PDB file of N, CA, C and O in Angstrom:
ATOM      1  N   MET A   1    -132.601 -23.536 -62.559  1.00  0.00           N
ATOM      2  CA  MET A   1    -132.580 -24.941 -62.909  1.00  0.00           C
ATOM      3  C   MET A   1    -134.017 -25.376 -63.155  1.00  0.00           C
ATOM      4  O   MET A   1    -134.832 -25.352 -62.233  1.00  0.00           O
ATOM      5  N   SER A   2    -134.335 -25.764 -64.359  1.00  0.00           N
ATOM      6  CA  SER A   2    -135.723 -26.021 -64.703  1.00  0.00           C
ATOM      7  C   SER A   2    -136.219 -27.405 -64.309  1.00  0.00           C
ATOM      8  O   SER A   2    -137.288 -27.523 -63.709  1.00  0.00           O
ATOM      9  N   LYS A   3    -135.470 -28.451 -64.630  1.00  0.00           N
ATOM     10  CA  LYS A   3    -135.909 -29.806 -64.303  1.00  0.00           C
ATOM     11  C   LYS A   3    -134.764 -30.592 -63.691  1.00  0.00           C
ATOM     12  O   LYS A   3    -133.619 -30.516 -64.137  1.00  0.00           O
ATOM     13  N   VAL A   4    -135.106 -31.351 -62.652  1.00  0.00           N
ATOM     14  CA  VAL A   4    -134.141 -32.242 -62.012  1.00  0.00           C
ATOM     15  C   VAL A   4    -134.868 -33.537 -61.720  1.00  0.00           C
ATOM     16  O   VAL A   4    -135.945 -33.528 -61.124  1.00  0.00           O
ATOM     17  N   PHE A   5    -134.291 -34.642 -62.132  1.00  0.00           N
ATOM     18  CA  PHE A   5    -134.885 -35.932 -61.839  1.00  0.00           C
ATOM     19  C   PHE A   5    -134.499 -36.372 -60.433  1.00  0.00           C
ATOM     20  O   PHE A   5    -133.370 -36.151 -59.993  1.00  0.00           O
ATOM     21  N   ALA A   6    -135.428 -36.986 -59.743  1.00  0.00           N
ATOM     22  CA  ALA A   6    -135.197 -37.406 -58.359  1.00  0.00           C
ATOM     23  C   ALA A   6    -133.984 -38.319 -58.241  1.00  0.00           C
ATOM     24  O   ALA A   6    -133.290 -38.284 -57.225  1.00  0.00           O
ATOM     25  N   ARG A   7    -133.718 -39.119 -59.234  1.00  0.00           N
ATOM     26  CA  ARG A   7    -132.576 -40.031 -59.160  1.00  0.00           C
ATOM     27  C   ARG A   7    -131.240 -39.278 -59.074  1.00  0.00           C
ATOM     28  O   ARG A   7    -130.235 -39.844 -58.645  1.00  0.00           O
ATOM     29  N   ASN A   8    -131.229 -37.997 -59.484  1.00  0.00           N
ATOM     30  CA  ASN A   8    -130.016 -37.190 -59.382  1.00  0.00           C
ATOM     31  C   ASN A   8    -129.818 -36.601 -57.989  1.00  0.00           C
ATOM     32  O   ASN A   8    -128.763 -36.037 -57.700  1.00  0.00           O
ATOM     33  N   LEU A   9    -130.822 -36.726 -57.128  1.00  0.00           N
ATOM     34  CA  LEU A   9    -130.739 -36.203 -55.768  1.00  0.00           C
ATOM     35  C   LEU A   9    -130.592 -37.333 -54.759  1.00  0.00           C
ATOM     36  O   LEU A   9    -131.291 -37.368 -53.747  1.00  0.00           O
ATOM     37  N   LEU A  10    -129.697 -38.238 -55.036  1.00  0.00           N
ATOM     38  CA  LEU A  10    -129.448 -39.346 -54.127  1.00  0.00           C
ATOM     39  C   LEU A  10    -128.949 -38.829 -52.796  1.00  0.00           C
ATOM     40  O   LEU A  10    -128.091 -37.948 -52.732  1.00  0.00           O
ATOM     41  N   PHE A  11    -129.500 -39.392 -51.736  1.00  0.00           N
ATOM     42  CA  PHE A  11    -129.034 -39.012 -50.420  1.00  0.00           C
ATOM     43  C   PHE A  11    -127.603 -39.479 -50.253  1.00  0.00           C
ATOM     44  O   PHE A  11    -127.188 -40.463 -50.865  1.00  0.00           O
ATOM     45  N   ASN A  12    -126.857 -38.778 -49.430  1.00  0.00           N
ATOM     46  CA  ASN A  12    -125.426 -38.988 -49.207  1.00  0.00           C
ATOM     47  C   ASN A  12    -124.580 -38.457 -50.358  1.00  0.00           C
ATOM     48  O   ASN A  12    -123.380 -38.726 -50.409  1.00  0.00           O
ATOM     49  N   LYS A  13    -125.177 -37.714 -51.280  1.00  0.00           N
ATOM     50  CA  LYS A  13    -124.418 -37.074 -52.354  1.00  0.00           C
ATOM     51  C   LYS A  13    -123.716 -35.855 -51.764  1.00  0.00           C
ATOM     52  O   LYS A  13    -124.294 -35.147 -50.940  1.00  0.00           O
ATOM     53  N   GLN A  14    -122.478 -35.606 -52.176  1.00  0.00           N
ATOM     54  CA  GLN A  14    -121.706 -34.477 -51.671  1.00  0.00           C
ATOM     55  C   GLN A  14    -122.245 -33.157 -52.217  1.00  0.00           C
ATOM     56  O   GLN A  14    -122.628 -33.060 -53.383  1.00  0.00           O
ATOM     57  N   VAL A  15    -122.268 -32.144 -51.349  1.00  0.00           N
ATOM     58  CA  VAL A  15    -122.695 -30.801 -51.718  1.00  0.00           C
ATOM     59  C   VAL A  15    -121.468 -29.899 -51.652  1.00  0.00           C
ATOM     60  O   VAL A  15    -120.786 -29.831 -50.629  1.00  0.00           O
ATOM     61  N   MET A  16    -121.198 -29.208 -52.760  1.00  0.00           N
ATOM     62  CA  MET A  16    -120.028 -28.336 -52.841  1.00  0.00           C
ATOM     63  C   MET A  16    -120.450 -26.964 -53.339  1.00  0.00           C
ATOM     64  O   MET A  16    -121.482 -26.814 -53.993  1.00  0.00           O
ATOM     65  N   ALA A  17    -119.634 -25.961 -53.017  1.00  0.00           N
ATOM     66  CA  ALA A  17    -119.865 -24.606 -53.510  1.00  0.00           C
ATOM     67  C   ALA A  17    -119.147 -24.424 -54.841  1.00  0.00           C
ATOM     68  O   ALA A  17    -118.263 -25.204 -55.195  1.00  0.00           O
ATOM     69  N   THR A  18    -119.532 -23.398 -55.564  1.00  0.00           N
ATOM     70  CA  THR A  18    -118.909 -23.116 -56.853  1.00  0.00           C
ATOM     71  C   THR A  18    -117.424 -22.807 -56.712  1.00  0.00           C
ATOM     72  O   THR A  18    -116.675 -22.932 -57.681  1.00  0.00           O
ATOM     73  N   ASP A  19    -116.981 -22.400 -55.505  1.00  0.00           N
ATOM     74  CA  ASP A  19    -115.554 -22.118 -55.280  1.00  0.00           C
ATOM     75  C   ASP A  19    -114.775 -23.349 -54.826  1.00  0.00           C
ATOM     76  O   ASP A  19    -113.594 -23.243 -54.495  1.00  0.00           O
ATOM     77  N   GLY A  20    -115.427 -24.526 -54.803  1.00  0.00           N
ATOM     78  CA  GLY A  20    -114.751 -25.770 -54.444  1.00  0.00           C
ATOM     79  C   GLY A  20    -114.838 -26.142 -52.981  1.00  0.00           C
ATOM     80  O   GLY A  20    -114.339 -27.197 -52.588  1.00  0.00           O
ATOM     81  N   THR A  21    -115.460 -25.303 -52.157  1.00  0.00           N
ATOM     82  CA  THR A  21    -115.615 -25.601 -50.738  1.00  0.00           C
ATOM     83  C   THR A  21    -116.556 -26.786 -50.556  1.00  0.00           C
ATOM     84  O   THR A  21    -117.645 -26.817 -51.130  1.00  0.00           O
ATOM     85  N   GLU A  22    -116.131 -27.761 -49.755  1.00  0.00           N
ATOM     86  CA  GLU A  22    -116.988 -28.905 -49.453  1.00  0.00           C
ATOM     87  C   GLU A  22    -117.922 -28.517 -48.323  1.00  0.00           C
ATOM     88  O   GLU A  22    -117.486 -28.283 -47.196  1.00  0.00           O
ATOM     89  N   ILE A  23    -119.210 -28.450 -48.630  1.00  0.00           N
ATOM     90  CA  ILE A  23    -120.196 -27.998 -47.650  1.00  0.00           C
ATOM     91  C   ILE A  23    -120.676 -29.146 -46.779  1.00  0.00           C
ATOM     92  O   ILE A  23    -120.751 -29.006 -45.558  1.00  0.00           O
ATOM     93  N   GLY A  24    -120.996 -30.258 -47.375  1.00  0.00           N
ATOM     94  CA  GLY A  24    -121.472 -31.396 -46.591  1.00  0.00           C
ATOM     95  C   GLY A  24    -122.094 -32.456 -47.467  1.00  0.00           C
ATOM     96  O   GLY A  24    -121.741 -32.612 -48.636  1.00  0.00           O
ATOM     97  N   THR A  25    -123.041 -33.194 -46.872  1.00  0.00           N
ATOM     98  CA  THR A  25    -123.664 -34.326 -47.524  1.00  0.00           C
ATOM     99  C   THR A  25    -125.180 -34.161 -47.510  1.00  0.00           C
ATOM    100  O   THR A  25    -125.759 -33.808 -46.482  1.00  0.00           O
ATOM    101  N   LEU A  26    -125.822 -34.414 -48.645  1.00  0.00           N
ATOM    102  CA  LEU A  26    -127.274 -34.324 -48.730  1.00  0.00           C
ATOM    103  C   LEU A  26    -127.903 -35.390 -47.841  1.00  0.00           C
ATOM    104  O   LEU A  26    -127.593 -36.576 -47.954  1.00  0.00           O
ATOM    105  N   SER A  27    -128.803 -34.941 -46.946  1.00  0.00           N
ATOM    106  CA  SER A  27    -129.491 -35.872 -46.051  1.00  0.00           C
ATOM    107  C   SER A  27    -130.960 -36.044 -46.404  1.00  0.00           C
ATOM    108  O   SER A  27    -131.534 -37.117 -46.218  1.00  0.00           O
ATOM    109  N   ASN A  28    -131.571 -34.961 -46.922  1.00  0.00           N
ATOM    110  CA  ASN A  28    -132.990 -35.007 -47.237  1.00  0.00           C
ATOM    111  C   ASN A  28    -133.334 -33.801 -48.099  1.00  0.00           C
ATOM    112  O   ASN A  28    -132.478 -32.958 -48.367  1.00  0.00           O
ATOM    113  N   ILE A  29    -134.576 -33.721 -48.527  1.00  0.00           N
ATOM    114  CA  ILE A  29    -135.048 -32.554 -49.276  1.00  0.00           C
ATOM    115  C   ILE A  29    -136.384 -32.116 -48.681  1.00  0.00           C
ATOM    116  O   ILE A  29    -137.109 -32.917 -48.092  1.00  0.00           O
ATOM    117  N   VAL A  30    -136.696 -30.829 -48.846  1.00  0.00           N
ATOM    118  CA  VAL A  30    -137.989 -30.283 -48.439  1.00  0.00           C
ATOM    119  C   VAL A  30    -138.739 -29.961 -49.718  1.00  0.00           C
ATOM    120  O   VAL A  30    -138.246 -29.229 -50.576  1.00  0.00           O
ATOM    121  N   VAL A  31    -139.954 -30.524 -49.835  1.00  0.00           N
ATOM    122  CA  VAL A  31    -140.748 -30.393 -51.054  1.00  0.00           C
ATOM    123  C   VAL A  31    -142.072 -29.718 -50.721  1.00  0.00           C
ATOM    124  O   VAL A  31    -142.703 -30.029 -49.711  1.00  0.00           O
ATOM    125  N   GLU A  32    -142.485 -28.791 -51.582  1.00  0.00           N
ATOM    126  CA  GLU A  32    -143.795 -28.162 -51.457  1.00  0.00           C
ATOM    127  C   GLU A  32    -144.837 -29.198 -51.861  1.00  0.00           C
ATOM    128  O   GLU A  32    -144.792 -29.726 -52.972  1.00  0.00           O
ATOM    129  N   ILE A  33    -145.764 -29.487 -50.975  1.00  0.00           N
ATOM    130  CA  ILE A  33    -146.736 -30.551 -51.221  1.00  0.00           C
ATOM    131  C   ILE A  33    -147.637 -30.238 -52.416  1.00  0.00           C
ATOM    132  O   ILE A  33    -147.855 -31.099 -53.268  1.00  0.00           O
ATOM    133  N   LYS A  34    -148.149 -29.040 -52.483  1.00  0.00           N
ATOM    134  CA  LYS A  34    -149.136 -28.707 -53.516  1.00  0.00           C
ATOM    135  C   LYS A  34    -148.563 -28.798 -54.934  1.00  0.00           C
ATOM    136  O   LYS A  34    -149.182 -29.399 -55.812  1.00  0.00           O
ATOM    137  N   GLY A  35    -147.408 -28.218 -55.159  1.00  0.00           N
ATOM    138  CA  GLY A  35    -146.858 -28.203 -56.509  1.00  0.00           C
ATOM    139  C   GLY A  35    -145.723 -29.176 -56.747  1.00  0.00           C
ATOM    140  O   GLY A  35    -145.328 -29.400 -57.892  1.00  0.00           O
ATOM    141  N   GLY A  36    -145.188 -29.762 -55.674  1.00  0.00           N
ATOM    142  CA  GLY A  36    -144.084 -30.702 -55.815  1.00  0.00           C
ATOM    143  C   GLY A  36    -142.735 -30.048 -56.040  1.00  0.00           C
ATOM    144  O   GLY A  36    -141.765 -30.717 -56.396  1.00  0.00           O
ATOM    145  N   ARG A  37    -142.672 -28.727 -55.832  1.00  0.00           N
ATOM    146  CA  ARG A  37    -141.428 -27.981 -56.040  1.00  0.00           C
ATOM    147  C   ARG A  37    -140.472 -28.231 -54.873  1.00  0.00           C
ATOM    148  O   ARG A  37    -140.880 -28.221 -53.712  1.00  0.00           O
ATOM    149  N   ILE A  38    -139.206 -28.455 -55.195  1.00  0.00           N
ATOM    150  CA  ILE A  38    -138.188 -28.617 -54.156  1.00  0.00           C
ATOM    151  C   ILE A  38    -137.871 -27.236 -53.590  1.00  0.00           C
ATOM    152  O   ILE A  38    -137.550 -26.310 -54.334  1.00  0.00           O
ATOM    153  N   ILE A  39    -137.961 -27.107 -52.278  1.00  0.00           N
ATOM    154  CA  ILE A  39    -137.727 -25.826 -51.614  1.00  0.00           C
ATOM    155  C   ILE A  39    -136.303 -25.754 -51.069  1.00  0.00           C
ATOM    156  O   ILE A  39    -135.574 -24.804 -51.354  1.00  0.00           O
ATOM    157  N   ASP A  40    -135.908 -26.759 -50.287  1.00  0.00           N
ATOM    158  CA  ASP A  40    -134.597 -26.759 -49.635  1.00  0.00           C
ATOM    159  C   ASP A  40    -133.937 -28.118 -49.726  1.00  0.00           C
ATOM    160  O   ASP A  40    -134.601 -29.150 -49.833  1.00  0.00           O
ATOM    161  N   LEU A  41    -132.608 -28.097 -49.683  1.00  0.00           N
ATOM    162  CA  LEU A  41    -131.821 -29.304 -49.477  1.00  0.00           C
ATOM    163  C   LEU A  41    -131.456 -29.322 -47.999  1.00  0.00           C
ATOM    164  O   LEU A  41    -131.041 -28.302 -47.448  1.00  0.00           O
ATOM    165  N   VAL A  42    -131.606 -30.465 -47.360  1.00  0.00           N
ATOM    166  CA  VAL A  42    -131.212 -30.623 -45.956  1.00  0.00           C
ATOM    167  C   VAL A  42    -129.834 -31.262 -45.986  1.00  0.00           C
ATOM    168  O   VAL A  42    -129.676 -32.401 -46.426  1.00  0.00           O
ATOM    169  N   VAL A  43    -128.832 -30.515 -45.513  1.00  0.00           N
ATOM    170  CA  VAL A  43    -127.439 -30.927 -45.650  1.00  0.00           C
ATOM    171  C   VAL A  43    -126.808 -31.135 -44.279  1.00  0.00           C
ATOM    172  O   VAL A  43    -126.935 -30.297 -43.386  1.00  0.00           O
ATOM    173  N   SER A  44    -126.137 -32.251 -44.131  1.00  0.00           N
ATOM    174  CA  SER A  44    -125.316 -32.502 -42.945  1.00  0.00           C
ATOM    175  C   SER A  44    -123.962 -31.854 -43.226  1.00  0.00           C
ATOM    176  O   SER A  44    -123.202 -32.349 -44.059  1.00  0.00           O
ATOM    177  N   PRO A  45    -123.650 -30.737 -42.530  1.00  0.00           N
ATOM    178  CA  PRO A  45    -122.444 -29.990 -42.886  1.00  0.00           C
ATOM    179  C   PRO A  45    -121.157 -30.683 -42.445  1.00  0.00           C
ATOM    180  O   PRO A  45    -121.127 -31.403 -41.447  1.00  0.00           O
ATOM    181  N   ASN A  46    -120.096 -30.445 -43.216  1.00  0.00           N
ATOM    182  CA  ASN A  46    -118.776 -30.919 -42.809  1.00  0.00           C
ATOM    183  C   ASN A  46    -118.420 -30.228 -41.496  1.00  0.00           C
ATOM    184  O   ASN A  46    -118.800 -29.076 -41.289  1.00  0.00           O
ATOM    185  N   PRO A  47    -117.699 -30.908 -40.608  1.00  0.00           N
ATOM    186  CA  PRO A  47    -117.375 -30.330 -39.300  1.00  0.00           C
ATOM    187  C   PRO A  47    -116.605 -29.014 -39.365  1.00  0.00           C
ATOM    188  O   PRO A  47    -116.760 -28.180 -38.472  1.00  0.00           O
ATOM    189  N   ASN A  48    -115.789 -28.802 -40.381  1.00  0.00           N
ATOM    190  CA  ASN A  48    -114.991 -27.579 -40.463  1.00  0.00           C
ATOM    191  C   ASN A  48    -115.638 -26.494 -41.328  1.00  0.00           C
ATOM    192  O   ASN A  48    -115.001 -25.480 -41.611  1.00  0.00           O
ATOM    193  N   PHE A  49    -116.904 -26.690 -41.755  1.00  0.00           N
ATOM    194  CA  PHE A  49    -117.599 -25.691 -42.566  1.00  0.00           C
ATOM    195  C   PHE A  49    -118.318 -24.702 -41.649  1.00  0.00           C
ATOM    196  O   PHE A  49    -119.003 -25.112 -40.712  1.00  0.00           O
ATOM    197  N   ASP A  50    -118.166 -23.410 -41.913  1.00  0.00           N
ATOM    198  CA  ASP A  50    -118.788 -22.356 -41.121  1.00  0.00           C
ATOM    199  C   ASP A  50    -120.272 -22.255 -41.485  1.00  0.00           C
ATOM    200  O   ASP A  50    -120.617 -21.811 -42.580  1.00  0.00           O
ATOM    201  N   VAL A  51    -121.141 -22.666 -40.569  1.00  0.00           N
ATOM    202  CA  VAL A  51    -122.581 -22.690 -40.821  1.00  0.00           C
ATOM    203  C   VAL A  51    -123.295 -21.448 -40.285  1.00  0.00           C
ATOM    204  O   VAL A  51    -124.524 -21.383 -40.318  1.00  0.00           O
ATOM    205  N   SER A  52    -122.554 -20.479 -39.800  1.00  0.00           N
ATOM    206  CA  SER A  52    -123.154 -19.331 -39.116  1.00  0.00           C
ATOM    207  C   SER A  52    -124.082 -18.494 -39.995  1.00  0.00           C
ATOM    208  O   SER A  52    -124.951 -17.804 -39.462  1.00  0.00           O
ATOM    209  N   ARG A  53    -123.935 -18.527 -41.287  1.00  0.00           N
ATOM    210  CA  ARG A  53    -124.765 -17.715 -42.179  1.00  0.00           C
ATOM    211  C   ARG A  53    -125.845 -18.520 -42.892  1.00  0.00           C
ATOM    212  O   ARG A  53    -126.408 -18.062 -43.886  1.00  0.00           O
ATOM    213  N   TYR A  54    -126.131 -19.703 -42.393  1.00  0.00           N
ATOM    214  CA  TYR A  54    -127.115 -20.577 -43.019  1.00  0.00           C
ATOM    215  C   TYR A  54    -128.268 -20.851 -42.065  1.00  0.00           C
ATOM    216  O   TYR A  54    -128.100 -20.841 -40.846  1.00  0.00           O
ATOM    217  N   LYS A  55    -129.459 -21.098 -42.647  1.00  0.00           N
ATOM    218  CA  LYS A  55    -130.594 -21.525 -41.824  1.00  0.00           C
ATOM    219  C   LYS A  55    -130.260 -22.902 -41.278  1.00  0.00           C
ATOM    220  O   LYS A  55    -129.744 -23.760 -41.994  1.00  0.00           O
ATOM    221  N   LYS A  56    -130.562 -23.100 -39.998  1.00  0.00           N
ATOM    222  CA  LYS A  56    -130.252 -24.375 -39.366  1.00  0.00           C
ATOM    223  C   LYS A  56    -131.524 -25.057 -38.877  1.00  0.00           C
ATOM    224  O   LYS A  56    -132.503 -24.409 -38.506  1.00  0.00           O
ATOM    225  N   GLU A  57    -131.476 -26.372 -38.888  1.00  0.00           N
ATOM    226  CA  GLU A  57    -132.538 -27.186 -38.314  1.00  0.00           C
ATOM    227  C   GLU A  57    -131.870 -28.392 -37.682  1.00  0.00           C
ATOM    228  O   GLU A  57    -131.350 -29.265 -38.376  1.00  0.00           O
ATOM    229  N   ASP A  58    -131.888 -28.429 -36.362  1.00  0.00           N
ATOM    230  CA  ASP A  58    -131.170 -29.449 -35.596  1.00  0.00           C
ATOM    231  C   ASP A  58    -129.687 -29.402 -35.966  1.00  0.00           C
ATOM    232  O   ASP A  58    -129.060 -28.349 -35.848  1.00  0.00           O
ATOM    233  N   ASN A  59    -129.124 -30.508 -36.406  1.00  0.00           N
ATOM    234  CA  ASN A  59    -127.698 -30.562 -36.767  1.00  0.00           C
ATOM    235  C   ASN A  59    -127.476 -30.384 -38.269  1.00  0.00           C
ATOM    236  O   ASN A  59    -126.408 -30.714 -38.783  1.00  0.00           O
ATOM    237  N   TYR A  60    -128.479 -29.865 -38.968  1.00  0.00           N
ATOM    238  CA  TYR A  60    -128.426 -29.726 -40.420  1.00  0.00           C
ATOM    239  C   TYR A  60    -128.510 -28.256 -40.817  1.00  0.00           C
ATOM    240  O   TYR A  60    -128.946 -27.412 -40.034  1.00  0.00           O
ATOM    241  N   ILE A  61    -128.085 -27.964 -42.043  1.00  0.00           N
ATOM    242  CA  ILE A  61    -128.328 -26.637 -42.619  1.00  0.00           C
ATOM    243  C   ILE A  61    -129.308 -26.812 -43.772  1.00  0.00           C
ATOM    244  O   ILE A  61    -129.324 -27.844 -44.443  1.00  0.00           O
ATOM    245  N   LEU A  62    -130.125 -25.783 -43.990  1.00  0.00           N
ATOM    246  CA  LEU A  62    -131.087 -25.793 -45.085  1.00  0.00           C
ATOM    247  C   LEU A  62    -130.535 -24.924 -46.197  1.00  0.00           C
ATOM    248  O   LEU A  62    -130.283 -23.734 -46.002  1.00  0.00           O
ATOM    249  N   VAL A  63    -130.350 -25.511 -47.346  1.00  0.00           N
ATOM    250  CA  VAL A  63    -129.806 -24.811 -48.502  1.00  0.00           C
ATOM    251  C   VAL A  63    -130.936 -24.642 -49.511  1.00  0.00           C
ATOM    252  O   VAL A  63    -131.469 -25.635 -50.006  1.00  0.00           O
ATOM    253  N   PRO A  64    -131.314 -23.394 -49.828  1.00  0.00           N
ATOM    254  CA  PRO A  64    -132.394 -23.190 -50.800  1.00  0.00           C
ATOM    255  C   PRO A  64    -132.068 -23.842 -52.140  1.00  0.00           C
ATOM    256  O   PRO A  64    -130.953 -23.723 -52.648  1.00  0.00           O
ATOM    257  N   PHE A  65    -133.053 -24.528 -52.701  1.00  0.00           N
ATOM    258  CA  PHE A  65    -132.825 -25.204 -53.976  1.00  0.00           C
ATOM    259  C   PHE A  65    -132.515 -24.213 -55.082  1.00  0.00           C
ATOM    260  O   PHE A  65    -131.855 -24.562 -56.061  1.00  0.00           O
ATOM    261  N   ASP A  66    -132.985 -22.979 -54.939  1.00  0.00           N
ATOM    262  CA  ASP A  66    -132.693 -21.941 -55.932  1.00  0.00           C
ATOM    263  C   ASP A  66    -131.204 -21.635 -56.041  1.00  0.00           C
ATOM    264  O   ASP A  66    -130.766 -21.056 -57.035  1.00  0.00           O
ATOM    265  N   SER A  67    -130.421 -22.014 -55.034  1.00  0.00           N
ATOM    266  CA  SER A  67    -128.977 -21.747 -55.061  1.00  0.00           C
ATOM    267  C   SER A  67    -128.196 -22.840 -55.790  1.00  0.00           C
ATOM    268  O   SER A  67    -126.990 -22.704 -55.991  1.00  0.00           O
ATOM    269  N   VAL A  68    -128.866 -23.916 -56.186  1.00  0.00           N
ATOM    270  CA  VAL A  68    -128.206 -25.017 -56.893  1.00  0.00           C
ATOM    271  C   VAL A  68    -127.901 -24.587 -58.321  1.00  0.00           C
ATOM    272  O   VAL A  68    -128.782 -24.125 -59.045  1.00  0.00           O
ATOM    273  N   SER A  69    -126.639 -24.746 -58.716  1.00  0.00           N
ATOM    274  CA  SER A  69    -126.264 -24.378 -60.082  1.00  0.00           C
ATOM    275  C   SER A  69    -126.033 -25.593 -60.971  1.00  0.00           C
ATOM    276  O   SER A  69    -126.116 -25.486 -62.195  1.00  0.00           O
ATOM    277  N   ALA A  70    -125.742 -26.754 -60.369  1.00  0.00           N
ATOM    278  CA  ALA A  70    -125.520 -27.974 -61.160  1.00  0.00           C
ATOM    279  C   ALA A  70    -125.689 -29.207 -60.276  1.00  0.00           C
ATOM    280  O   ALA A  70    -125.433 -29.175 -59.072  1.00  0.00           O
ATOM    281  N   ILE A  71    -126.124 -30.285 -60.906  1.00  0.00           N
ATOM    282  CA  ILE A  71    -126.217 -31.573 -60.220  1.00  0.00           C
ATOM    283  C   ILE A  71    -125.632 -32.616 -61.150  1.00  0.00           C
ATOM    284  O   ILE A  71    -126.228 -32.958 -62.171  1.00  0.00           O
ATOM    285  N   LYS A  72    -124.486 -33.107 -60.797  1.00  0.00           N
ATOM    286  CA  LYS A  72    -123.815 -34.168 -61.560  1.00  0.00           C
ATOM    287  C   LYS A  72    -123.308 -35.181 -60.536  1.00  0.00           C
ATOM    288  O   LYS A  72    -124.100 -35.799 -59.824  1.00  0.00           O
ATOM    289  N   ASP A  73    -121.972 -35.351 -60.461  1.00  0.00           N
ATOM    290  CA  ASP A  73    -121.389 -36.211 -59.434  1.00  0.00           C
ATOM    291  C   ASP A  73    -121.530 -35.572 -58.058  1.00  0.00           C
ATOM    292  O   ASP A  73    -121.597 -36.265 -57.043  1.00  0.00           O
ATOM    293  N   TYR A  74    -121.574 -34.247 -58.038  1.00  0.00           N
ATOM    294  CA  TYR A  74    -121.776 -33.452 -56.831  1.00  0.00           C
ATOM    295  C   TYR A  74    -122.956 -32.531 -57.063  1.00  0.00           C
ATOM    296  O   TYR A  74    -123.349 -32.276 -58.201  1.00  0.00           O
ATOM    297  N   ILE A  75    -123.519 -32.032 -55.960  1.00  0.00           N
ATOM    298  CA  ILE A  75    -124.504 -30.950 -56.055  1.00  0.00           C
ATOM    299  C   ILE A  75    -123.716 -29.670 -55.835  1.00  0.00           C
ATOM    300  O   ILE A  75    -123.094 -29.498 -54.787  1.00  0.00           O
ATOM    301  N   ILE A  76    -123.737 -28.779 -56.802  1.00  0.00           N
ATOM    302  CA  ILE A  76    -122.969 -27.535 -56.736  1.00  0.00           C
ATOM    303  C   ILE A  76    -123.927 -26.386 -56.429  1.00  0.00           C
ATOM    304  O   ILE A  76    -124.951 -26.217 -57.092  1.00  0.00           O
ATOM    305  N   ILE A  77    -123.569 -25.592 -55.399  1.00  0.00           N
ATOM    306  CA  ILE A  77    -124.412 -24.457 -55.034  1.00  0.00           C
ATOM    307  C   ILE A  77    -123.612 -23.161 -55.047  1.00  0.00           C
ATOM    308  O   ILE A  77    -122.387 -23.162 -54.930  1.00  0.00           O
ATOM    309  N   ASP A  78    -124.330 -22.072 -55.191  1.00  0.00           N
ATOM    310  CA  ASP A  78    -123.767 -20.735 -55.093  1.00  0.00           C
ATOM    311  C   ASP A  78    -123.928 -20.302 -53.632  1.00  0.00           C
ATOM    312  O   ASP A  78    -125.050 -20.069 -53.181  1.00  0.00           O
ATOM    313  N   LYS A  79    -122.830 -20.192 -52.893  1.00  0.00           N
ATOM    314  CA  LYS A  79    -122.896 -19.859 -51.462  1.00  0.00           C
ATOM    315  C   LYS A  79    -123.567 -18.521 -51.200  1.00  0.00           C
ATOM    316  O   LYS A  79    -124.252 -18.370 -50.189  1.00  0.00           O
ATOM    317  N   MET A  80    -123.391 -17.561 -52.069  1.00  0.00           N
ATOM    318  CA  MET A  80    -123.998 -16.247 -51.854  1.00  0.00           C
ATOM    319  C   MET A  80    -125.527 -16.322 -51.906  1.00  0.00           C
ATOM    320  O   MET A  80    -126.203 -15.615 -51.159  1.00  0.00           O
ATOM    321  N   LYS A  81    -126.071 -17.157 -52.768  1.00  0.00           N
ATOM    322  CA  LYS A  81    -127.518 -17.327 -52.858  1.00  0.00           C
ATOM    323  C   LYS A  81    -128.070 -18.199 -51.725  1.00  0.00           C
ATOM    324  O   LYS A  81    -129.252 -18.118 -51.391  1.00  0.00           O
ATOM    325  N   ALA A  82    -127.211 -19.026 -51.142  1.00  0.00           N
ATOM    326  CA  ALA A  82    -127.655 -19.998 -50.138  1.00  0.00           C
ATOM    327  C   ALA A  82    -127.719 -19.436 -48.727  1.00  0.00           C
ATOM    328  O   ALA A  82    -128.363 -20.022 -47.857  1.00  0.00           O
ATOM    329  N   ARG A  83    -127.072 -18.327 -48.493  1.00  0.00           N
ATOM    330  CA  ARG A  83    -127.011 -17.790 -47.132  1.00  0.00           C
ATOM    331  C   ARG A  83    -128.330 -17.183 -46.705  1.00  0.00           C
ATOM    332  O   ARG A  83    -129.063 -16.599 -47.503  1.00  0.00           O
ATOM    333  N   ALA A  84    -128.611 -17.339 -45.408  1.00  0.00           N
ATOM    334  CA  ALA A  84    -129.861 -16.816 -44.833  1.00  0.00           C
ATOM    335  C   ALA A  84    -129.816 -15.326 -44.644  1.00  0.00           C
ATOM    336  O   ALA A  84    -130.786 -14.734 -44.172  1.00  0.00           O
TER     337      ALA A  84
END
């Protein structure tokens, strides 16, 4: 994904996998200070989503931005690329 406008990364936007699994809700983003590159999405996971294969920080999971395949009404990620 080459360019994404910040307005497309509204907090509380739903995060889904390419297979239709509802992962959770976008809570924040992690940005590289020097270059401004988005590194991770900080996602509040749905209670019934298995977070065991994801990097965790407090009650959130960190989803690498490289795993994002589309941003429209939802943020769509590839679960295989997102796992730790």
